[in-house]
C-alpha positions as CSV (number, residue, x, y, z in Angstrom):
1,M,-0.2,-0.1,0.0
2,V,2.8,2.6,0.8
3,R,4.8,1.6,-2.2
4,T,1.5,2.2,-4.8
5,V,0.8,5.5,-2.8
6,T,4.5,6.5,-3.3
7,Q,4.7,5.9,-7.1
8,T,1.1,7.9,-7.4
9,T,3.0,10.8,-6.0
10,Q,6.2,9.9,-8.1
11,M,3.4,9.5,-11.1
12,M,1.9,13.3,-10.3
13,Q,5.1,15.4,-9.7
14,T,6.5,14.1,-13.1
15,Q,3.2,14.7,-15.0
16,T,3.2,18.4,-13.2
17,V,7.0,19.1,-14.3
18,L,5.9,17.9,-17.9
19,G,3.1,20.2,-18.1
20,Q,5.5,22.7,-16.8
21,M,8.0,22.3,-19.3
22,I,4.9,21.9,-22.4
23,A,4.6,25.3,-20.5
24,R,7.7,27.4,-21.5
25,V,7.2,25.9,-25.0
26,A,3.9,26.8,-25.8
27,D,4.9,30.6,-26.9
28,D,7.8,30.0,-28.9
29,E,8.8,33.9,-29.0
30,Q,8.8,33.9,-24.4
31,Y,11.4,30.7,-25.0
32,R,13.5,32.2,-26.9
33,R,13.8,34.5,-24.8
34,W,14.1,32.9,-21.8
35,A,16.0,30.4,-23.0
36,G,18.9,33.0,-24.2
37,Q,18.6,34.2,-20.1
38,V,19.9,30.6,-19.6
39,E,22.7,30.8,-21.7
40,R,23.7,34.2,-21.4
41,A,23.2,33.3,-17.6
42,G,25.7,30.0,-18.0
43,H,22.7,27.8,-17.6
44,C,23.4,28.1,-13.9
45,V,21.0,25.6,-12.2
46,R,20.1,27.7,-9.5
47,P,20.2,31.8,-11.1
48,V,20.0,35.0,-9.7
49,Q,16.5,36.9,-10.4
50,L,16.8,40.4,-10.6
51,A,14.1,43.2,-11.1
52,G,14.6,46.4,-12.0
53,S,16.1,48.6,-15.1
54,A,18.9,50.0,-16.6
55,V,20.0,53.2,-19.2
56,T,22.4,54.0,-21.1
57,V,23.2,57.7,-20.7
58,N,25.6,59.7,-23.3
59,T,28.5,60.9,-20.5
60,G,28.7,64.1,-22.7
61,T,25.2,65.1,-23.3
62,G,23.4,63.7,-19.9
63,Q,20.9,62.4,-23.2
64,V,19.3,58.9,-22.2
65,E,20.3,56.7,-25.4
66,A,18.8,53.4,-24.3
67,T,16.3,51.7,-21.5
68,Y,15.7,47.8,-20.8
69,T,13.5,46.8,-17.9
70,S,12.6,43.4,-16.5
71,R,9.2,43.6,-16.8
72,D,9.9,42.7,-20.8
73,E,11.1,39.0,-19.8
74,P,9.2,36.3,-19.2
75,G,8.5,36.3,-15.9
76,G,9.5,40.1,-15.4
77,V,12.9,38.8,-14.0
78,L,16.2,38.8,-15.6
79,L,18.1,36.0,-14.3
80,V,22.1,35.9,-13.6
81,A,24.3,33.4,-13.1
82,C,24.8,32.8,-9.3
83,K,28.5,32.1,-9.9
84,D,28.8,29.6,-7.1
85,R,32.3,27.6,-7.0
86,R,30.8,24.8,-5.6
87,E,30.4,21.5,-7.4
88,S,27.7,20.3,-5.2
89,V,25.7,23.3,-5.2
90,C,25.7,24.1,-9.2
91,P,28.0,22.1,-11.7
92,P,28.4,24.7,-14.1
93,C,29.4,27.8,-12.1
94,A,31.6,25.4,-10.3
95,A,33.0,24.3,-13.9
96,R,33.7,28.0,-14.9
97,Y,35.1,28.8,-11.7
98,R,36.9,25.1,-11.8
99,A,38.3,26.3,-15.3
100,D,39.7,30.3,-14.0
101,A,41.8,28.3,-11.1
102,W,43.3,26.4,-14.0
103,H,45.0,29.2,-15.1
104,V,45.6,30.6,-12.1
105,F,47.9,27.6,-11.6
106,A,48.8,27.1,-14.9
107,G,50.2,30.6,-15.1
108,G,52.2,30.5,-12.0
109,V,54.3,27.0,-13.3
110,T,55.6,28.8,-16.4
111,R,55.2,32.7,-15.5
112,A,58.7,33.1,-14.7
113,D,60.2,31.6,-17.9
114,R,57.6,34.1,-19.9
115,E,59.0,37.0,-18.4
116,D,61.9,36.7,-18.2
117,D,63.8,38.8,-20.7
118,D,66.8,36.9,-21.6
119,G,65.0,35.4,-23.6
120,D,66.8,31.8,-22.7
121,G,63.4,30.7,-20.9
122,G,65.4,31.4,-17.7
123,Q,67.7,28.3,-18.4
124,A,70.7,29.7,-18.0
125,S,70.1,31.7,-14.6
126,G,68.6,27.9,-13.1
127,G,65.0,29.6,-13.5
128,S,62.7,29.7,-10.9
129,P,62.4,25.9,-9.2
130,M,58.4,25.0,-8.4
131,V,57.0,21.9,-6.0
132,L,54.4,21.0,-5.7
133,A,54.2,20.6,-1.7
134,T,51.3,19.0,0.6
135,F,50.7,19.3,4.1
136,T,48.9,17.4,6.5
137,A,47.9,17.4,9.6
138,P,49.1,15.4,12.5
139,S,47.3,12.6,14.7
140,F,44.6,13.2,16.7
141,G,43.5,9.6,17.5
142,A,43.7,6.5,15.5
143,V,40.7,6.2,12.9
144,H,39.1,3.5,10.3
145,A,41.1,3.6,7.1
146,A,40.4,2.0,3.6
147,R,43.2,-0.5,2.8
148,D,42.5,-0.6,-1.0
149,G,40.7,-4.1,0.0
150,K,43.2,-4.9,2.5
151,V,41.7,-5.1,7.0
152,C,41.2,-1.9,8.5
153,R,43.4,-2.7,11.0
154,A,45.0,-5.8,12.3
155,A,45.1,-7.7,15.5
156,R,48.1,-8.3,17.4
157,R,49.8,-11.8,16.1
158,G,49.5,-14.8,18.7
159,G,47.5,-12.4,21.9
160,R,44.7,-11.1,23.2
161,E,43.4,-8.3,21.2
162,R,44.6,-4.9,22.3
163,T,42.1,-2.4,23.9
164,C,41.9,1.4,24.7
165,E,41.6,2.8,28.6
166,H,37.2,3.0,27.9
167,G,37.6,-1.1,26.7
168,R,36.9,-0.5,22.9
169,P,39.0,-2.7,20.7
170,L,42.1,-1.0,18.7
171,S,41.7,-3.2,15.7
172,C,39.4,-3.2,12.8
173,P,39.1,-6.7,10.7
174,A,36.6,-4.9,8.5
175,R,37.6,-4.0,4.9
176,H,36.2,-0.7,4.2
177,A,36.1,0.7,1.0
178,A,36.6,4.4,-0.4
179,G,32.8,5.5,0.1
180,D,31.9,3.5,3.0
181,G,30.7,5.9,6.0
182,M,33.1,4.6,8.6
183,V,36.3,5.9,6.8
184,G,37.8,8.9,8.8
185,A,35.9,7.5,12.2
186,P,37.7,7.3,15.6
187,L,38.6,3.4,16.8
188,C,37.4,5.5,20.0
189,V,35.4,8.8,20.2
190,D,36.4,9.4,23.8
191,C,40.0,8.8,22.9
192,A,40.6,11.0,20.1
193,D,41.0,15.1,20.5
194,L,37.7,16.1,18.7
195,A,38.6,19.7,20.2
196,G,42.2,19.7,19.2
197,Q,41.1,18.5,15.6
198,V,39.1,21.8,15.9
199,L,41.3,23.7,17.0
200,W,44.0,22.8,14.6
201,N,41.7,23.4,12.0
202,A,41.0,26.9,13.3
203,H,44.7,27.7,13.3
204,V,45.0,26.3,9.8
205,G,45.5,29.9,8.3
206,E,47.9,31.3,10.6
207,L,49.7,27.9,10.7
208,W,50.5,28.6,7.0
209,R,51.8,32.2,7.3
210,R,54.2,31.6,9.4
211,T,55.3,28.5,7.8
212,V,56.1,31.5,4.8
213,I,58.7,33.4,7.4
214,Y,60.0,30.2,8.2
215,V,60.8,29.5,4.7
216,Y,63.0,32.7,4.8
217,R,65.0,31.7,7.5
218,A,65.3,28.6,6.5
219,L,66.4,30.0,3.0
220,A,69.1,31.8,5.3
221,A,70.3,29.3,6.7
222,L,71.1,26.8,4.2
223,A,72.1,29.2,1.4
224,P,75.4,28.7,0.3
225,A,77.0,32.0,1.1
226,V,76.4,34.9,-1.4
227,G,80.1,36.7,-2.0
228,G,81.8,35.1,0.4
229,Q,79.6,36.9,3.1
230,P,76.8,34.2,5.1
231,V,72.9,35.5,3.3
232,T,70.8,36.9,6.7
233,V,67.2,36.7,6.3
234,R,67.1,40.3,5.1
235,G,69.5,39.6,2.6
236,V,67.4,36.6,2.2
237,R,64.3,38.7,1.3
238,Q,65.5,41.3,-1.3
239,L,67.2,38.5,-3.3
240,L,64.6,35.7,-3.1
241,R,60.8,35.4,-3.2
242,L,58.7,33.2,-1.9
243,S,56.1,32.8,-4.2
244,Y,52.7,30.1,-4.3
245,A,49.4,29.3,-4.8
246,K,47.5,27.0,-2.3
247,V,43.7,25.1,-1.7
248,A,42.6,23.1,1.1
249,E,41.1,19.7,0.8
250,F,39.0,18.2,3.8
251,Q,40.4,14.7,4.5
252,K,37.5,12.1,5.7
253,R,38.6,11.7,9.4
254,G,37.7,15.7,8.7
255,V,41.0,17.9,8.5
256,V,42.6,20.1,6.7
257,H,45.3,19.5,4.7
258,L,46.6,22.1,1.6
259,H,48.0,21.3,-1.9
260,V,50.9,24.1,-2.1
261,L,52.9,25.1,-5.3
262,A,54.9,26.8,-4.3
263,R,57.9,28.6,-5.9
264,L,61.5,30.6,-5.4
265,D,62.2,33.6,-7.8
266,G,64.3,36.0,-7.8
267,V,63.9,39.7,-7.0
268,C,64.2,42.6,-9.7
269,P,65.4,46.0,-7.6
270,D,64.5,48.3,-9.8
271,D,61.3,46.9,-10.6
272,P,59.7,44.9,-7.2
273,D,56.6,43.7,-9.1
274,R,58.3,42.2,-12.1
275,V,59.6,38.0,-12.0
276,V,62.6,37.1,-12.4
277,P,64.4,33.5,-12.4
278,A,66.1,33.2,-8.9
279,P,69.5,33.1,-8.8
280,A,71.3,29.6,-10.1
281,W,72.4,28.5,-6.5
282,A,68.5,29.0,-5.3
283,G,67.5,25.5,-7.1
284,T,64.4,22.8,-6.8
285,D,66.9,21.3,-4.0
286,L,67.5,24.4,-1.8
287,L,63.1,24.8,-1.8
288,T,62.6,21.2,-0.7
289,A,64.6,21.8,2.2
290,A,63.5,24.8,3.2
291,L,60.1,24.1,3.1
292,M,61.0,20.6,5.0
293,H,62.7,22.7,6.9
294,A,59.9,25.4,7.9
295,A,57.4,22.7,8.4
296,G,59.0,20.7,10.6
297,R,60.1,23.5,13.1
298,V,56.7,26.0,12.8
299,S,54.1,26.1,15.5
300,V,51.5,28.0,16.5
301,A,50.0,28.4,20.7
302,L,46.1,27.1,20.9
303,P,44.2,28.2,23.2
304,V,43.2,26.2,26.6
305,V,40.2,24.2,26.7
306,D,41.4,21.2,28.7
307,A,44.1,18.9,29.6
308,R,44.3,16.9,26.6
309,T,44.0,19.4,23.7
310,L,47.3,20.4,22.1
311,A,49.1,22.7,23.5
312,V,50.9,24.0,19.9
313,A,49.4,23.6,16.3
314,R,52.2,22.0,14.2
315,W,51.8,20.4,10.6
316,G,51.5,16.8,10.6
317,T,54.5,14.5,9.7
318,Q,53.7,13.3,6.3
319,L,55.1,16.2,3.7
320,D,55.3,15.6,0.1
321,V,57.2,17.7,-1.7
322,R,57.7,16.8,-5.3
323,P,59.6,19.4,-8.4
324,V,57.4,20.8,-10.7
325,A,59.4,21.0,-14.5
326,P,58.0,24.7,-16.1
327,R,56.4,22.7,-18.7
328,Q,53.4,23.4,-20.4
329,V,52.7,19.2,-20.1
330,D,53.5,19.5,-16.4
331,A,51.6,23.6,-16.0
332,A,48.7,21.1,-17.0
333,R,48.7,18.3,-15.4
334,V,49.2,20.1,-12.0
335,A,47.1,23.0,-12.3
336,G,44.3,20.4,-12.9
337,Y,45.4,18.2,-10.4
338,L,44.5,21.5,-8.1
339,A,42.1,23.2,-9.5
340,K,39.3,19.9,-9.4
341,Y,39.7,20.7,-5.3
342,A,38.8,24.1,-5.9
343,T,35.6,23.2,-6.4
344,K,35.0,21.2,-3.5
345,T,34.0,21.0,-0.2
346,V,34.0,19.3,3.3
347,S,30.7,17.8,2.4
348,D,32.4,15.4,-0.4
349,S,34.5,14.4,2.4
350,V,33.1,14.0,5.2
351,S,29.9,12.6,5.1
352,G,26.4,14.4,5.9
353,L,27.6,17.7,6.7
354,P,26.0,20.2,4.0
355,A,27.7,22.1,1.3
356,S,27.1,25.8,2.7
357,R,26.4,27.7,6.7
358,P,22.6,26.6,7.6
359,A,20.3,29.1,8.1
360,D,20.6,28.6,11.6
361,G,24.5,28.9,11.6
362,G,24.6,25.2,12.2
363,A,22.5,25.0,16.2
364,D,21.2,21.7,14.8
365,L,23.7,20.8,12.4
366,A,24.3,18.4,15.6
367,Q,21.0,16.7,16.2
368,T,20.7,15.6,12.4
369,R,20.0,11.7,11.7
370,T,21.9,12.0,8.8
371,L,25.3,12.9,10.5
372,P,27.1,10.1,11.1
373,A,28.4,9.6,15.0
374,H,32.1,10.8,14.5
375,V,30.9,13.9,12.6
376,A,28.3,14.4,15.5
377,A,30.6,14.6,17.9
378,L,32.5,17.3,16.4
379,T,30.0,19.6,15.5
380,Q,29.0,19.2,18.7
381,T,32.7,19.8,20.2
382,V,32.9,23.0,17.2
383,R,29.7,24.3,19.3
384,R,31.1,23.7,22.6
385,L,33.9,26.0,21.8
386,A,32.5,28.7,20.5
387,R,30.9,29.2,23.6
388,L,34.1,29.5,25.7
389,A,35.8,32.8,26.3
390,T,39.3,31.7,25.6
391,C,37.8,31.3,21.5
392,R,35.2,33.9,21.5
393,T,37.8,35.7,18.4
394,L,37.8,32.9,16.5
395,R,34.0,32.7,15.7
396,L,34.0,28.7,15.2
397,G,29.8,29.7,15.4
398,R,29.7,30.8,12.3
399,H,32.1,27.9,11.2
400,V,30.1,24.6,12.0
401,H,29.2,23.4,9.2
402,T,33.6,23.2,8.1
403,L,34.2,21.7,11.2
404,G,36.7,25.2,12.3
405,F,38.1,25.7,9.1
406,R,37.7,29.7,8.5
407,G,40.4,30.3,5.4
408,H,39.0,30.4,1.6
409,V,39.9,26.8,-0.3
410,T,41.6,28.2,-2.8
411,S,44.4,31.0,-1.9
412,K,47.6,32.6,-3.5
413,S,50.7,35.3,-2.9
414,R,50.7,37.9,-4.6
415,R,52.5,38.0,-7.4
416,Y,51.8,34.4,-8.2
417,S,50.2,34.8,-11.2
418,T,47.0,36.5,-12.6
419,T,44.0,36.8,-9.9
420,F,40.9,35.7,-11.0
421,A,39.6,39.3,-11.2
422,A,41.5,39.4,-14.6
423,L,40.2,36.4,-15.5
424,R,36.6,38.1,-15.3
425,Q,37.2,41.3,-16.6
426,A,38.9,39.8,-19.5
427,R,36.5,37.6,-20.2
428,R,33.6,40.5,-20.0
429,A,35.9,42.5,-22.5
430,W,35.8,40.2,-24.9
431,R,32.1,39.6,-24.9
432,L,31.8,43.5,-25.2
433,A,34.0,42.8,-28.3
434,Q,32.2,40.1,-30.0
435,R,28.5,42.6,-29.8
436,H,29.7,45.7,-30.7
437,R,28.4,47.8,-32.9
438,E,28.4,51.8,-34.0
439,D,24.7,51.9,-33.4
440,D,24.1,49.5,-30.3
441,P,23.9,51.9,-27.4
442,W,24.7,48.9,-24.8
443,A,27.9,47.9,-25.8
444,H,29.9,50.8,-25.2
445,G,30.4,52.3,-21.6
446,T,32.6,53.5,-19.1
447,G,35.5,51.8,-17.1
448,P,38.3,49.6,-18.0
449,D,36.6,47.0,-20.0
450,S,34.5,49.4,-22.3
451,A,33.7,48.7,-25.4
452,E,34.1,51.9,-26.1
453,P,38.0,54.3,-25.5
454,D,37.0,57.5,-24.8
455,G,34.6,56.0,-22.1
456,A,31.3,58.7,-24.1
457,R,28.5,56.2,-22.2
458,A,27.5,55.4,-19.3
459,V,25.0,52.4,-17.9
460,V,23.3,53.4,-14.5
461,G,21.4,50.1,-13.6
462,D,18.3,50.1,-10.6
463,W,18.1,46.3,-9.1
464,R,16.6,44.2,-6.8
465,I,16.8,40.9,-6.1
466,A,13.4,39.1,-7.0
467,G,14.5,34.9,-5.9
468,I,17.0,32.7,-6.6
469,G,16.3,29.7,-8.8
470,Y,13.7,29.1,-11.7
471,R,10.0,29.3,-10.4
472,T,9.6,25.8,-11.3
473,L,10.6,22.9,-11.7
474,G,10.1,22.1,-15.0
475,D,12.5,25.5,-16.2
476,R,15.2,24.2,-14.5
477,V,14.6,20.2,-16.3
478,W,14.7,22.8,-19.5
479,A,17.9,25.1,-18.2
480,E,19.8,21.4,-17.4
481,V,19.2,20.1,-20.8
482,L,20.2,23.2,-23.0
483,G,23.4,23.3,-21.1
484,R,23.5,19.5,-21.6
485,E,22.9,19.8,-25.1
486,H,25.4,23.2,-25.4
487,R,28.2,21.2,-23.5
488,Q,27.6,18.6,-26.1
489,A,28.1,20.9,-28.8
490,R,31.3,22.7,-27.6
491,Q,32.8,18.8,-27.3
492,A,32.0,17.8,-31.0
493,Q,33.7,21.4,-32.1
494,R,37.0,20.6,-29.9
495,L,36.8,17.0,-31.7
496,G,36.0,18.6,-35.1
497,L,32.6,16.6,-35.1
498,A,30.7,20.4,-35.9
499,T,31.8,23.7,-37.3
């Protein structure tokens, strides 16, 4: 009986969605205008609905040359992309962000070679050494792990099974798959340092900032004598610059680790913003040694919350550093490797957590039935620490859904490569150039991306948000269909199957 009712409900919902889709294409002119908006919004699955108007004004005469109002559009709103970077929230917008992230990462791999004025690709002077480093967190207690079909944690041979002080076994005979919800869960929640884990997540940004400082100290200690004199930290900063781009990724156990593309550049005294190759004596081995030296010594003091919590935050013992060659194939491979993490969220690694901060700030997150036991314990720990006076400045209450992590998933140093803003500006300028016509007032305007050099026209808009997402489920299905057809057409064009 229950199954029959469920099937009936699904059939009614399907008929409703189908009716909405038919209603959308009933008026051919309205459908074309709506489909054009969906295409301009990048086939976003949850676009922002804007209501309002815009006018184009001649800045010389003050005359209004064109007027646009959203009332003329289907539904009376203008659809614009939500521009969310998270794959689990909006795949089309995340794909664009991932493509931009790829250009940011790849641009930094070969930037010093491109800007080298000697024309030798920087190889004559040693180039700019670059490495891909992965910084992990320390252990906060034994956890369940997926070991490619092997036993999670084997028991001791020839003796009694070991147990912790709470009477729980320290072994696990199961063979966990990668998607098993037990992966990352502590063998004993009471033994695990959950407070230390949350505080480590909250301080990983500060830990990386201090790591950069320690790298310069390590470079001064490890660098050979220059001109017969030892190199000081101040001297190193006048000769070398550490440029980097990093991506934060959550492990199954609920802690952050960092993937860092680190590059060692030279410093031009006459133009500090110019990227030049590092001196010949500053090679990949020196950069690798400096990173490992700094990672082993840097620390950040943590607030005292109980007797078991770590006093300081340090990097874990697992530090992987690999050299990266400044070649196009390596740039594409490494940039693709990092870009795939740029659109992930904590929910992609830790099951049960939402992709974004709940409306209630995560107050009821720990009571959600879908959360695994160890994840619920972590969220409860975040909320408990947020109420302590010693943790008040961390504002942990706003970061329950990220288990205390307060940073941005993607960041870079100032001179590593181009910026996301520059990429968006270039894309907009290209679009304006494509539609540039003398009789089109909307193709002109003021600003750095104006299609008209003298900025003779300015666009003045008055907009308000009328909603987020499509008004009907049928419209969303149509948007997904149009997006899939668009991606298939682009793929066919790349393969030479279409013109």
